[in-house]
N, CA, C, O and the ligand as a Tripos MOL2 file, in Angstrom:
@<TRIPOS>MOLECULE
protein
  297   295    75     0     0
PROTEIN
NO_CHARGES

@<TRIPOS>ATOM
      1 N           7.7770  -52.9100   59.9420 N.3       1 MET1
      2 CA          7.4280  -52.6120   58.5400 C.3       1 MET1
      3 C           7.4770  -51.1000   58.3130 C.2       1 MET1
      4 O           6.9960  -50.3200   59.1350 O.2       1 MET1
      5 N           8.0520  -50.7140   57.2140 N.am      2 ASP2
      6 CA          8.1090  -49.2890   56.9050 C.3       2 ASP2
      7 C           6.7290  -48.7540   56.5460 C.2       2 ASP2
      8 O           5.8740  -49.4710   56.0260 O.2       2 ASP2
      9 N           6.5450  -47.5010   56.8350 N.am      3 HIS3
     10 CA          5.2840  -46.8800   56.4530 C.3       3 HIS3
     11 C           5.3470  -46.4400   54.9970 C.2       3 HIS3
     12 O           6.4230  -46.2380   54.4330 O.2       3 HIS3
     13 N           4.1810  -46.2980   54.4120 N.am      4 PHE4
     14 CA          4.1070  -45.7830   53.0550 C.3       4 PHE4
     15 C           3.9310  -44.2800   53.0960 C.2       4 PHE4
     16 O           3.2450  -43.7380   53.9620 O.2       4 PHE4
     17 N           4.5610  -43.6240   52.1500 N.am      5 ALA5
     18 CA          4.4930  -42.1690   52.1130 C.3       5 ALA5
     19 C           3.2490  -41.7030   51.3770 C.2       5 ALA5
     20 O           2.9600  -42.1440   50.2640 O.2       5 ALA5
     21 N           2.5230  -40.8070   52.0200 N.am      6 GLU6
     22 CA          1.4900  -40.0450   51.3320 C.3       6 GLU6
     23 C           0.5210  -40.8820   50.5270 C.2       6 GLU6
     24 O           0.2770  -40.5980   49.3540 O.2       6 GLU6
     25 N          -0.0260  -41.8950   51.1370 N.am      7 ILE7
     26 CA         -1.0420  -42.6960   50.4660 C.3       7 ILE7
     27 C          -2.4060  -42.3060   51.0290 C.2       7 ILE7
     28 O          -2.6800  -42.4860   52.2160 O.2       7 ILE7
     29 N          -3.2470  -41.7730   50.1620 N.am      8 ASP8
     30 CA         -4.6000  -41.4220   50.5850 C.3       8 ASP8
     31 C          -5.5820  -42.4400   50.0390 C.2       8 ASP8
     32 O          -5.6690  -42.6440   48.8290 O.2       8 ASP8
     33 N          -6.3130  -43.0710   50.9250 N.am      9 LEU9
     34 CA         -7.2680  -44.0810   50.5090 C.3       9 LEU9
     35 C          -8.6970  -43.5950   50.7610 C.2       9 LEU9
     36 O          -9.0390  -43.1280   51.8480 O.2       9 LEU9
     37 N          -9.5140  -43.7240   49.7170 N.am     10 GLU10
     38 CA        -10.9330  -43.4190   49.8720 C.3      10 GLU10
     39 C         -11.6020  -44.5520   50.6410 C.2      10 GLU10
     40 O         -10.9910  -45.5830   50.9190 O.2      10 GLU10
     41 N         -12.8670  -44.3370   50.9770 N.am     11 ASP11
     42 CA        -13.6290  -45.4070   51.6050 C.3      11 ASP11
     43 C         -13.8240  -46.5540   50.6210 C.2      11 ASP11
     44 O         -13.7280  -46.3670   49.4080 O.2      11 ASP11
     45 N         -14.0990  -47.7370   51.1520 N.am     12 CYS12
     46 CA        -14.3290  -48.9130   50.3130 C.3      12 CYS12
     47 C         -15.4750  -48.6550   49.3340 C.2      12 CYS12
     48 O         -16.5540  -48.2220   49.7390 O.2      12 CYS12
     49 N         -15.2380  -48.9260   48.0240 N.am     13 PRO13
     50 CA        -16.2870  -48.7130   47.0280 C.3      13 PRO13
     51 C         -17.4520  -49.6840   47.1910 C.2      13 PRO13
     52 O         -18.5370  -49.4370   46.6650 O.2      13 PRO13
     53 N         -17.2450  -50.7700   47.9020 N.am     14 CYS14
     54 CA        -18.3070  -51.7660   48.0650 C.3      14 CYS14
     55 C         -19.1690  -51.4810   49.2940 C.2      14 CYS14
     56 O         -20.3960  -51.5600   49.2250 O.2      14 CYS14
     57 N         -18.5320  -51.1510   50.4150 N.am     15 CYS15
     58 CA        -19.3030  -51.0520   51.6560 C.3      15 CYS15
     59 C         -19.0340  -49.7670   52.4210 C.2      15 CYS15
     60 O         -19.6700  -49.5230   53.4450 O.2      15 CYS15
     61 N         -18.1070  -48.9400   51.9510 N.am     16 GLY16
     62 CA        -17.8100  -47.7040   52.6750 C.3      16 GLY16
     63 C         -16.8790  -47.9050   53.8500 C.2      16 GLY16
     64 O         -16.6910  -46.9990   54.6630 O.2      16 GLY16
     65 N         -16.2950  -49.0880   53.9450 N.am     17 GLY17
     66 CA        -15.3840  -49.3930   55.0390 C.3      17 GLY17
     67 C         -14.0050  -48.7950   54.8100 C.2      17 GLY17
     68 O         -13.7940  -48.0110   53.8850 O.2      17 GLY17
     69 N         -13.0840  -49.1770   55.6610 N.am     18 VAL18
     70 CA        -11.7340  -48.6240   55.6240 C.3      18 VAL18
     71 C         -10.8170  -49.5390   54.8210 C.2      18 VAL18
     72 O         -10.7890  -50.7490   55.0460 O.2      18 VAL18
     73 N         -10.0740  -48.9650   53.8930 N.am     19 GLY19
     74 CA         -9.1000  -49.7210   53.1150 C.3      19 GLY19
     75 C          -7.7620  -49.7630   53.8210 C.2      19 GLY19
     76 O          -7.3620  -48.7990   54.4730 O.2      19 GLY19
     77 N          -7.0660  -50.8930   53.6880 N.am     20 SER20
     78 CA         -5.7770  -51.0680   54.3450 C.3      20 SER20
     79 C          -4.7830  -51.6420   53.3490 C.2      20 SER20
     80 O          -5.1350  -52.5080   52.5480 O.2      20 SER20
     81 N          -3.5380  -51.1640   53.3920 N.am     21 ILE21
     82 CA         -2.5040  -51.7100   52.5200 C.3      21 ILE21
     83 C          -2.0110  -53.0300   53.1060 C.2      21 ILE21
     84 O          -1.5310  -53.0770   54.2390 O.2      21 ILE21
     85 N          -2.1350  -54.0980   52.3240 N.am     22 GLU22
     86 CA         -1.7090  -55.4190   52.7770 C.3      22 GLU22
     87 C          -0.5150  -55.8650   51.9430 C.2      22 GLU22
     88 O          -0.5130  -55.7220   50.7200 O.2      22 GLU22
     89 N           0.4960  -56.4050   52.6090 N.am     23 GLU23
     90 CA          1.6560  -56.9100   51.8880 C.3      23 GLU23
     91 C           1.7310  -58.4200   52.0670 C.2      23 GLU23
     92 O           1.4080  -58.9640   53.1230 O.2      23 GLU23
     93 N           2.1700  -59.0800   50.9920 N.am     24 GLU24
     94 CA          2.2440  -60.5330   51.0270 C.3      24 GLU24
     95 C           3.6390  -60.9860   50.6470 C.2      24 GLU24
     96 O           4.1250  -60.6890   49.5550 O.2      24 GLU24
     97 N           4.2740  -61.6990   51.5420 N.am     25 GLY25
     98 CA          5.5390  -62.3440   51.2190 C.3      25 GLY25
     99 C           6.6880  -61.4110   50.8960 C.2      25 GLY25
    100 O           7.7380  -61.8580   50.4330 O.2      25 GLY25
    101 N           6.5010  -60.1090   51.1350 N.am     26 GLY26
    102 CA          7.5800  -59.1750   50.8720 C.3      26 GLY26
    103 C           7.8140  -58.9070   49.4040 C.2      26 GLY26
    104 O           8.8520  -58.3560   49.0380 O.2      26 GLY26
    105 N           6.8690  -59.2830   48.5480 N.am     27 TRP27
    106 CA          7.0840  -59.0370   47.1190 C.3      27 TRP27
    107 C           5.8670  -58.4680   46.4100 C.2      27 TRP27
    108 O           5.9710  -58.0510   45.2570 O.2      27 TRP27
    109 N           4.7240  -58.4400   47.0690 N.am     28 CYS28
    110 CA          3.5760  -57.8210   46.4270 C.3      28 CYS28
    111 C           2.6740  -57.1930   47.4770 C.2      28 CYS28
    112 O           2.7490  -57.5170   48.6620 O.2      28 CYS28
    113 N           1.8330  -56.3030   47.0220 N.am     29 LEU29
    114 CA          0.9060  -55.6550   47.9440 C.3      29 LEU29
    115 C          -0.4030  -55.3600   47.2290 C.2      29 LEU29
    116 O          -0.4840  -55.4000   46.0010 O.2      29 LEU29
    117 N          -1.4080  -55.0680   48.0110 N.am     30 TYR30
    118 CA         -2.7190  -54.6940   47.4830 C.3      30 TYR30
    119 C          -3.4640  -53.9510   48.5840 C.2      30 TYR30
    120 O          -3.0430  -53.9310   49.7400 O.2      30 TYR30
    121 N          -4.5750  -53.3440   48.1980 N.am     31 ILE31
    122 CA         -5.4170  -52.6600   49.1750 C.3      31 ILE31
    123 C          -6.6300  -53.5410   49.4460 C.2      31 ILE31
    124 O          -7.2800  -54.0200   48.5170 O.2      31 ILE31
    125 N          -6.9260  -53.7480   50.7080 N.am     32 GLN32
    126 CA         -8.0750  -54.5740   51.0470 C.3      32 GLN32
    127 C          -8.9430  -53.8660   52.0710 C.2      32 GLN32
    128 O          -8.4480  -53.2040   52.9830 O.2      32 GLN32
    129 N         -10.2580  -54.0220   51.8990 N.am     33 CYS33
    130 CA        -11.2150  -53.4790   52.8620 C.3      33 CYS33
    131 C         -11.1970  -54.3500   54.1150 C.2      33 CYS33
    132 O         -11.2820  -55.5750   54.0330 O.2      33 CYS33
    133 N         -11.0870  -53.7020   55.2760 N.am     34 VAL34
    134 CA        -11.0390  -54.4750   56.5140 C.3      34 VAL34
    135 C         -12.4190  -55.0040   56.8830 C.2      34 VAL34
    136 O         -12.5380  -55.8820   57.7380 O.2      34 VAL34
    137 N         -13.4580  -54.4790   56.2480 N.am     35 ASP35
    138 CA        -14.8150  -54.8960   56.5980 C.3      35 ASP35
    139 C         -15.3420  -56.0060   55.6850 C.2      35 ASP35
    140 O         -15.7750  -57.0540   56.1650 O.2      35 ASP35
    141 N         -15.3050  -55.7710   54.3530 N.am     36 CYS36
    142 CA        -15.9530  -56.7340   53.4590 C.3      36 CYS36
    143 C         -14.9550  -57.5690   52.6730 C.2      36 CYS36
    144 O         -15.3490  -58.5490   52.0410 O.2      36 CYS36
    145 N         -13.6680  -57.2120   52.6930 N.am     37 GLY37
    146 CA        -12.6720  -58.0390   52.0170 C.3      37 GLY37
    147 C         -12.4810  -57.7130   50.5550 C.2      37 GLY37
    148 O         -11.6690  -58.3580   49.8920 O.2      37 GLY37
    149 N         -13.2030  -56.7270   50.0200 N.am     38 ALA38
    150 CA        -12.9430  -56.3110   48.6410 C.3      38 ALA38
    151 C         -11.5030  -55.8340   48.5480 C.2      38 ALA38
    152 O         -10.9850  -55.2240   49.4840 O.2      38 ALA38
    153 N         -10.8430  -56.1140   47.4050 N.am     39 ARG39
    154 CA         -9.4360  -55.7200   47.3100 C.3      39 ARG39
    155 C          -9.0480  -55.4270   45.8770 C.2      39 ARG39
    156 O          -9.7590  -55.7830   44.9370 O.2      39 ARG39
    157 N          -7.9120  -54.7760   45.7240 N.am     40 THR40
    158 CA         -7.3680  -54.5170   44.4020 C.3      40 THR40
    159 C          -6.5240  -55.7100   43.9790 C.2      40 THR40
    160 O          -6.2230  -56.5900   44.7850 O.2      40 THR40
    161 N          -6.1450  -55.7270   42.7030 N.am     41 ALA41
    162 CA         -5.2140  -56.7440   42.2350 C.3      41 ALA41
    163 C          -3.8610  -56.5470   42.9120 C.2      41 ALA41
    164 O          -3.5050  -55.4320   43.2940 O.2      41 ALA41
    165 N          -3.1070  -57.6430   43.0570 N.am     42 GLU42
    166 CA         -1.7760  -57.5160   43.6490 C.3      42 GLU42
    167 C          -0.8280  -56.8210   42.6850 C.2      42 GLU42
    168 O          -0.9200  -57.0000   41.4710 O.2      42 GLU42
    169 N           0.0670  -56.0400   43.2260 N.am     43 LEU43
    170 CA          1.1380  -55.4290   42.4390 C.3      43 LEU43
    171 C           2.4530  -55.8850   43.0390 C.2      43 LEU43
    172 O           2.6850  -55.7330   44.2390 O.2      43 LEU43
    173 N           3.3160  -56.4470   42.1990 N.am     44 SER44
    174 CA          4.5870  -56.9530   42.6940 C.3      44 SER44
    175 C           5.6360  -55.8560   42.6970 C.2      44 SER44
    176 O           5.5250  -54.8700   41.9680 O.2      44 SER44
    177 N           6.6470  -56.0370   43.5170 N.am     45 TYR45
    178 CA          7.7570  -55.0850   43.5630 C.3      45 TYR45
    179 C           9.0300  -55.8290   43.9270 C.2      45 TYR45
    180 O           8.9900  -56.9260   44.4850 O.2      45 TYR45
    181 N          10.1660  -55.2120   43.6020 N.am     46 GLN46
    182 CA         11.4510  -55.8640   43.8460 C.3      46 GLN46
    183 C          12.3650  -55.0490   44.7330 C.2      46 GLN46
    184 O          13.3850  -55.5530   45.2040 O.2      46 GLN46
    185 N          12.0170  -53.8020   44.9660 N.am     47 ASN47
    186 CA         12.8490  -52.9780   45.8370 C.3      47 ASN47
    187 C          11.9820  -51.9000   46.4820 C.2      47 ASN47
    188 O          10.7860  -51.8110   46.2080 O.2      47 ASN47
    189 N          12.5850  -51.0940   47.3280 N.am     48 GLU48
    190 CA         11.8070  -50.1200   48.0930 C.3      48 GLU48
    191 C          11.1310  -49.0870   47.1960 C.2      48 GLU48
    192 O           9.9940  -48.6930   47.4520 O.2      48 GLU48
    193 N          11.8220  -48.6510   46.1510 N.am     49 ALA49
    194 CA         11.2340  -47.6540   45.2510 C.3      49 ALA49
    195 C          10.0100  -48.2330   44.5530 C.2      49 ALA49
    196 O           8.9770  -47.5730   44.4360 O.2      49 ALA49
    197 N          10.1400  -49.4860   44.0870 N.am     50 GLU50
    198 CA          9.0020  -50.1240   43.4270 C.3      50 GLU50
    199 C           7.8780  -50.3910   44.4180 C.2      50 GLU50
    200 O           6.7010  -50.3630   44.0560 O.2      50 GLU50
    201 N           8.2470  -50.6520   45.6750 N.am     51 ARG51
    202 CA          7.2460  -50.8870   46.7040 C.3      51 ARG51
    203 C           6.3890  -49.6300   46.9210 C.2      51 ARG51
    204 O           5.1640  -49.7090   47.0190 O.2      51 ARG51
    205 N           7.0440  -48.4960   46.9920 N.am     52 GLN52
    206 CA          6.3110  -47.2490   47.1650 C.3      52 GLN52
    207 C           5.4340  -46.9700   45.9410 C.2      52 GLN52
    208 O           4.2950  -46.5220   46.0700 O.2      52 GLN52
    209 N           5.9800  -47.2420   44.7520 N.am     53 GLU53
    210 CA          5.2260  -47.0230   43.5220 C.3      53 GLU53
    211 C           4.0320  -47.9710   43.4560 C.2      53 GLU53
    212 O           2.9390  -47.5750   43.0510 O.2      53 GLU53
    213 N           4.2440  -49.2110   43.8500 N.am     54 ALA54
    214 CA          3.1540  -50.1880   43.8520 C.3      54 ALA54
    215 C           2.0480  -49.7370   44.7970 C.2      54 ALA54
    216 O           0.8650  -49.8840   44.4890 O.2      54 ALA54
    217 N           2.4300  -49.1910   45.9390 N.am     55 ALA55
    218 CA          1.4280  -48.7180   46.9000 C.3      55 ALA55
    219 C           0.6260  -47.5700   46.3060 C.2      55 ALA55
    220 O          -0.5910  -47.4920   46.4770 O.2      55 ALA55
    221 N           1.3280  -46.6740   45.6020 N.am     56 ARG56
    222 CA          0.6240  -45.5530   44.9730 C.3      56 ARG56
    223 C          -0.3410  -46.0470   43.9100 C.2      56 ARG56
    224 O          -1.4750  -45.5770   43.8150 O.2      56 ARG56
    225 N           0.1260  -47.0130   43.1000 N.am     57 ARG57
    226 CA         -0.7320  -47.5120   42.0200 C.3      57 ARG57
    227 C          -1.9080  -48.2980   42.5780 C.2      57 ARG57
    228 O          -3.0220  -48.1980   42.0640 O.2      57 ARG57
    229 N          -1.6710  -49.0780   43.6230 N.am     58 ALA58
    230 CA         -2.7620  -49.8270   44.2370 C.3      58 ALA58
    231 C          -3.7880  -48.8540   44.8170 C.2      58 ALA58
    232 O          -4.9940  -49.0660   44.6930 O.2      58 ALA58
    233 N          -3.3030  -47.7900   45.4490 N.am     59 ALA59
    234 CA         -4.2110  -46.7950   46.0130 C.3      59 ALA59
    235 C          -5.0090  -46.1140   44.9120 C.2      59 ALA59
    236 O          -6.1900  -45.8140   45.0830 O.2      59 ALA59
    237 N          -4.3440  -45.8690   43.7630 N.am     60 MET60
    238 CA         -5.0530  -45.2510   42.6510 C.3      60 MET60
    239 C          -6.1780  -46.1620   42.1640 C.2      60 MET60
    240 O          -7.2950  -45.7050   41.9220 O.2      60 MET60
    241 N          -5.8750  -47.4480   42.0240 N.am     61 ASN61
    242 CA         -6.9070  -48.4020   41.6020 C.3      61 ASN61
    243 C          -8.0530  -48.4310   42.6020 C.2      61 ASN61
    244 O          -9.2260  -48.4380   42.2290 O.2      61 ASN61
    245 N          -7.6890  -48.4490   43.8740 N.am     62 TRP62
    246 CA         -8.7030  -48.4610   44.9340 C.3      62 TRP62
    247 C          -9.6050  -47.2300   44.8180 C.2      62 TRP62
    248 O         -10.8310  -47.3300   44.8620 O.2      62 TRP62
    249 N          -8.9640  -46.0680   44.6690 N.am     63 ASN63
    250 CA         -9.7280  -44.8240   44.6340 C.3      63 ASN63
    251 C         -10.5580  -44.7040   43.3650 C.2      63 ASN63
    252 O         -11.5440  -43.9680   43.3330 O.2      63 ASN63
    253 N         -10.1570  -45.4380   42.2990 N.am     64 LEU64
    254 CA        -10.9340  -45.4690   41.0620 C.3      64 LEU64
    255 C         -11.9560  -46.6110   41.1030 C.2      64 LEU64
    256 O         -12.6340  -46.8860   40.1130 O.2      64 LEU64
    257 N         -12.0540  -47.2640   42.2550 N.am     65 ARG65
    258 CA        -13.0340  -48.3320   42.4820 C.3      65 ARG65
    259 C         -12.7430  -49.5640   41.6320 C.2      65 ARG65
    260 O         -13.6460  -50.3410   41.3250 O.2      65 ARG65
    261 N         -11.4820  -49.7370   41.2540 N.am     66 LYS66
    262 CA        -11.1150  -50.9470   40.5290 C.3      66 LYS66
    263 C         -10.7750  -52.0290   41.5510 C.2      66 LYS66
    264 O          -9.6040  -52.2960   41.8220 O.2      66 LYS66
    265 N         -11.7850  -52.6290   42.0980 N.am     67 VAL67
    266 CA        -11.5700  -53.6270   43.1390 C.3      67 VAL67
    267 C         -12.2440  -54.9330   42.7670 C.2      67 VAL67
    268 O         -13.1700  -54.9760   41.9570 O.2      67 VAL67
    269 N         -11.7490  -55.9960   43.3860 N.am     68 ILE68
    270 CA        -12.3260  -57.3190   43.2150 C.3      68 ILE68
    271 C         -13.2630  -57.5540   44.3960 C.2      68 ILE68
    272 O         -12.8300  -57.5930   45.5480 O.2      68 ILE68
    273 N         -14.5370  -57.7080   44.0990 N.am     69 SER69
    274 CA        -15.4790  -57.9300   45.1970 C.3      69 SER69
    275 C         -15.3540  -59.3490   45.7090 C.2      69 SER69
    276 O         -15.1570  -60.2840   44.9330 O.2      69 SER69
    277 N         -15.4670  -59.5060   47.0080 N.am     70 PRO70
    278 CA        -15.4040  -60.8490   47.5690 C.3      70 PRO70
    279 C         -16.6380  -61.6470   47.1790 C.2      70 PRO70
    280 O         -17.7610  -61.2250   47.4540 O.2      70 PRO70
    281 N         -16.4450  -62.7800   46.5500 N.am     71 GLY71
    282 CA        -17.5800  -63.6060   46.1570 C.3      71 GLY71
    283 C         -18.0170  -64.4640   47.3160 C.2      71 GLY71
    284 O         -17.2590  -64.6670   48.2640 O.2      71 GLY71
    285 N         -19.2320  -64.9710   47.2490 N.am     72 PRO72
    286 CA        -19.7010  -65.8710   48.3050 C.3      72 PRO72
    287 C         -18.8410  -67.1280   48.3730 C.2      72 PRO72
    288 O         -18.5130  -67.7180   47.3430 O.2      72 PRO72
    289 N         -18.4880  -67.5210   49.5460 N.am     73 GLY73
    290 CA        -17.6990  -68.7230   49.7310 C.3      73 GLY73
    291 C         -16.2330  -68.5270   49.4790 C.2      73 GLY73
    292 O         -15.4590  -69.4820   49.5500 O.2      73 GLY73
    293 N         -15.8280  -67.3030   49.1830 N.am     74 GLU74
    294 CA        -14.4100  -67.0840   48.9290 C.3      74 GLU74
    295 C         -13.6370  -66.8870   50.2240 C.2      74 GLU74
    296 O         -12.4230  -66.6890   50.1940 O.2      74 GLU74
    297 ZN        -15.7610  -52.9680   52.0190 Zn       75 ZN75
@<TRIPOS>BOND
     1     1     2 1
     2     2     3 1
     3     3     4 2
     4     3     5 am
     5     5     6 1
     6     6     7 1
     7     7     8 2
     8     7     9 am
     9     9    10 1
    10    10    11 1
    11    11    12 2
    12    11    13 am
    13    13    14 1
    14    14    15 1
    15    15    16 2
    16    15    17 am
    17    17    18 1
    18    18    19 1
    19    19    20 2
    20    19    21 am
    21    21    22 1
    22    22    23 1
    23    23    24 2
    24    23    25 am
    25    25    26 1
    26    26    27 1
    27    27    28 2
    28    27    29 am
    29    29    30 1
    30    30    31 1
    31    31    32 2
    32    31    33 am
    33    33    34 1
    34    34    35 1
    35    35    36 2
    36    35    37 am
    37    37    38 1
    38    38    39 1
    39    39    40 2
    40    39    41 am
    41    41    42 1
    42    42    43 1
    43    43    44 2
    44    43    45 am
    45    45    46 1
    46    46    47 1
    47    47    48 2
    48    47    49 am
    49    49    50 1
    50    50    51 1
    51    51    52 2
    52    51    53 am
    53    53    54 1
    54    54    55 1
    55    55    56 2
    56    55    57 am
    57    57    58 1
    58    58    59 1
    59    59    60 2
    60    59    61 am
    61    61    62 1
    62    62    63 1
    63    63    64 2
    64    63    65 am
    65    65    66 1
    66    66    67 1
    67    67    68 2
    68    67    69 am
    69    69    70 1
    70    70    71 1
    71    71    72 2
    72    71    73 am
    73    73    74 1
    74    74    75 1
    75    75    76 2
    76    75    77 am
    77    77    78 1
    78    78    79 1
    79    79    80 2
    80    79    81 am
    81    81    82 1
    82    82    83 1
    83    83    84 2
    84    83    85 am
    85    85    86 1
    86    86    87 1
    87    87    88 2
    88    87    89 am
    89    89    90 1
    90    90    91 1
    91    91    92 2
    92    91    93 am
    93    93    94 1
    94    94    95 1
    95    95    96 2
    96    95    97 am
    97    97    98 1
    98    98    99 1
    99    99   100 2
   100    99   101 am
   101   101   102 1
   102   102   103 1
   103   103   104 2
   104   103   105 am
   105   105   106 1
   106   106   107 1
   107   107   108 2
   108   107   109 am
   109   109   110 1
   110   110   111 1
   111   111   112 2
   112   111   113 am
   113   113   114 1
   114   114   115 1
   115   115   116 2
   116   115   117 am
   117   117   118 1
   118   118   119 1
   119   119   120 2
   120   119   121 am
   121   121   122 1
   122   122   123 1
   123   123   124 2
   124   123   125 am
   125   125   126 1
   126   126   127 1
   127   127   128 2
   128   127   129 am
   129   129   130 1
   130   130   131 1
   131   131   132 2
   132   131   133 am
   133   133   134 1
   134   134   135 1
   135   135   136 2
   136   135   137 am
   137   137   138 1
   138   138   139 1
   139   139   140 2
   140   139   141 am
   141   141   142 1
   142   142   143 1
   143   143   144 2
   144   143   145 am
   145   145   146 1
   146   146   147 1
   147   147   148 2
   148   147   149 am
   149   149   150 1
   150   150   151 1
   151   151   152 2
   152   151   153 am
   153   153   154 1
   154   154   155 1
   155   155   156 2
   156   155   157 am
   157   157   158 1
   158   158   159 1
   159   159   160 2
   160   159   161 am
   161   161   162 1
   162   162   163 1
   163   163   164 2
   164   163   165 am
   165   165   166 1
   166   166   167 1
   167   167   168 2
   168   167   169 am
   169   169   170 1
   170   170   171 1
   171   171   172 2
   172   171   173 am
   173   173   174 1
   174   174   175 1
   175   175   176 2
   176   175   177 am
   177   177   178 1
   178   178   179 1
   179   179   180 2
   180   179   181 am
   181   181   182 1
   182   182   183 1
   183   183   184 2
   184   183   185 am
   185   185   186 1
   186   186   187 1
   187   187   188 2
   188   187   189 am
   189   189   190 1
   190   190   191 1
   191   191   192 2
   192   191   193 am
   193   193   194 1
   194   194   195 1
   195   195   196 2
   196   195   197 am
   197   197   198 1
   198   198   199 1
   199   199   200 2
   200   199   201 am
   201   201   202 1
   202   202   203 1
   203   203   204 2
   204   203   205 am
   205   205   206 1
   206   206   207 1
   207   207   208 2
   208   207   209 am
   209   209   210 1
   210   210   211 1
   211   211   212 2
   212   211   213 am
   213   213   214 1
   214   214   215 1
   215   215   216 2
   216   215   217 am
   217   217   218 1
   218   218   219 1
   219   219   220 2
   220   219   221 am
   221   221   222 1
   222   222   223 1
   223   223   224 2
   224   223   225 am
   225   225   226 1
   226   226   227 1
   227   227   228 2
   228   227   229 am
   229   229   230 1
   230   230   231 1
   231   231   232 2
   232   231   233 am
   233   233   234 1
   234   234   235 1
   235   235   236 2
   236   235   237 am
   237   237   238 1
   238   238   239 1
   239   239   240 2
   240   239   241 am
   241   241   242 1
   242   242   243 1
   243   243   244 2
   244   243   245 am
   245   245   246 1
   246   246   247 1
   247   247   248 2
   248   247   249 am
   249   249   250 1
   250   250   251 1
   251   251   252 2
   252   251   253 am
   253   253   254 1
   254   254   255 1
   255   255   256 2
   256   255   257 am
   257   257   258 1
   258   258   259 1
   259   259   260 2
   260   259   261 am
   261   261   262 1
   262   262   263 1
   263   263   264 2
   264   263   265 am
   265   265   266 1
   266   266   267 1
   267   267   268 2
   268   267   269 am
   269   269   270 1
   270   270   271 1
   271   271   272 2
   272   271   273 am
   273   273   274 1
   274   274   275 1
   275   275   276 2
   276   275   277 am
   277   277   278 1
   278   278   279 1
   279   279   280 2
   280   279   281 am
   281   281   282 1
   282   282   283 1
   283   283   284 2
   284   283   285 am
   285   285   286 1
   286   286   287 1
   287   287   288 2
   288   287   289 am
   289   289   290 1
   290   290   291 1
   291   291   292 2
   292   291   293 am
   293   293   294 1
   294   294   295 1
   295   295   296 2
@<TRIPOS>SUBSTRUCTURE
     1 MET1         2 RESIDUE 1 A MET
     2 ASP2         6 RESIDUE 1 A ASP
     3 HIS3        10 RESIDUE 1 A HIS
     4 PHE4        14 RESIDUE 1 A PHE
     5 ALA5        18 RESIDUE 1 A ALA
     6 GLU6        22 RESIDUE 1 A GLU
     7 ILE7        26 RESIDUE 1 A ILE
     8 ASP8        30 RESIDUE 1 A ASP
     9 LEU9        34 RESIDUE 1 A LEU
    10 GLU10       38 RESIDUE 1 A GLU
    11 ASP11       42 RESIDUE 1 A ASP
    12 CYS12       46 RESIDUE 1 A CYS
    13 PRO13       50 RESIDUE 1 A PRO
    14 CYS14       54 RESIDUE 1 A CYS
    15 CYS15       58 RESIDUE 1 A CYS
    16 GLY16       62 RESIDUE 1 A GLY
    17 GLY17       66 RESIDUE 1 A GLY
    18 VAL18       70 RESIDUE 1 A VAL
    19 GLY19       74 RESIDUE 1 A GLY
    20 SER20       78 RESIDUE 1 A SER
    21 ILE21       82 RESIDUE 1 A ILE
    22 GLU22       86 RESIDUE 1 A GLU
    23 GLU23       90 RESIDUE 1 A GLU
    24 GLU24       94 RESIDUE 1 A GLU
    25 GLY25       98 RESIDUE 1 A GLY
    26 GLY26      102 RESIDUE 1 A GLY
    27 TRP27      106 RESIDUE 1 A TRP
    28 CYS28      110 RESIDUE 1 A CYS
    29 LEU29      114 RESIDUE 1 A LEU
    30 TYR30      118 RESIDUE 1 A TYR
    31 ILE31      122 RESIDUE 1 A ILE
    32 GLN32      126 RESIDUE 1 A GLN
    33 CYS33      130 RESIDUE 1 A CYS
    34 VAL34      134 RESIDUE 1 A VAL
    35 ASP35      138 RESIDUE 1 A ASP
    36 CYS36      142 RESIDUE 1 A CYS
    37 GLY37      146 RESIDUE 1 A GLY
    38 ALA38      150 RESIDUE 1 A ALA
    39 ARG39      154 RESIDUE 1 A ARG
    40 THR40      158 RESIDUE 1 A THR
    41 ALA41      162 RESIDUE 1 A ALA
    42 GLU42      166 RESIDUE 1 A GLU
    43 LEU43      170 RESIDUE 1 A LEU
    44 SER44      174 RESIDUE 1 A SER
    45 TYR45      178 RESIDUE 1 A TYR
    46 GLN46      182 RESIDUE 1 A GLN
    47 ASN47      186 RESIDUE 1 A ASN
    48 GLU48      190 RESIDUE 1 A GLU
    49 ALA49      194 RESIDUE 1 A ALA
    50 GLU50      198 RESIDUE 1 A GLU
    51 ARG51      202 RESIDUE 1 A ARG
    52 GLN52      206 RESIDUE 1 A GLN
    53 GLU53      210 RESIDUE 1 A GLU
    54 ALA54      214 RESIDUE 1 A ALA
    55 ALA55      218 RESIDUE 1 A ALA
    56 ARG56      222 RESIDUE 1 A ARG
    57 ARG57      226 RESIDUE 1 A ARG
    58 ALA58      230 RESIDUE 1 A ALA
    59 ALA59      234 RESIDUE 1 A ALA
    60 MET60      238 RESIDUE 1 A MET
    61 ASN61      242 RESIDUE 1 A ASN
    62 TRP62      246 RESIDUE 1 A TRP
    63 ASN63      250 RESIDUE 1 A ASN
    64 LEU64      254 RESIDUE 1 A LEU
    65 ARG65      258 RESIDUE 1 A ARG
    66 LYS66      262 RESIDUE 1 A LYS
    67 VAL67      266 RESIDUE 1 A VAL
    68 ILE68      270 RESIDUE 1 A ILE
    69 SER69      274 RESIDUE 1 A SER
    70 PRO70      278 RESIDUE 1 A PRO
    71 GLY71      282 RESIDUE 1 A GLY
    72 PRO72      286 RESIDUE 1 A PRO
    73 GLY73      290 RESIDUE 1 A GLY
    74 GLU74      294 RESIDUE 1 A GLU
    75 ZN75       297 GROUP 0 **** ****
């Protein structure tokens, strides 16, 4: 998997854990906390340029604390 360029992730807004860029099916990605599972909304992409842009936008949402908290039983 290719690395993402220059993505700075703050600590998890929910628990202070580490955020990780997760990709699903080769067409979308999101940032998810490795500790509590809080994550951003998925952003879809169709090519490498959009993939990098999606990563930047997901990181921006993460850093602005726009995350979906993991609900009980989820
Ligand atoms: Zn967390």
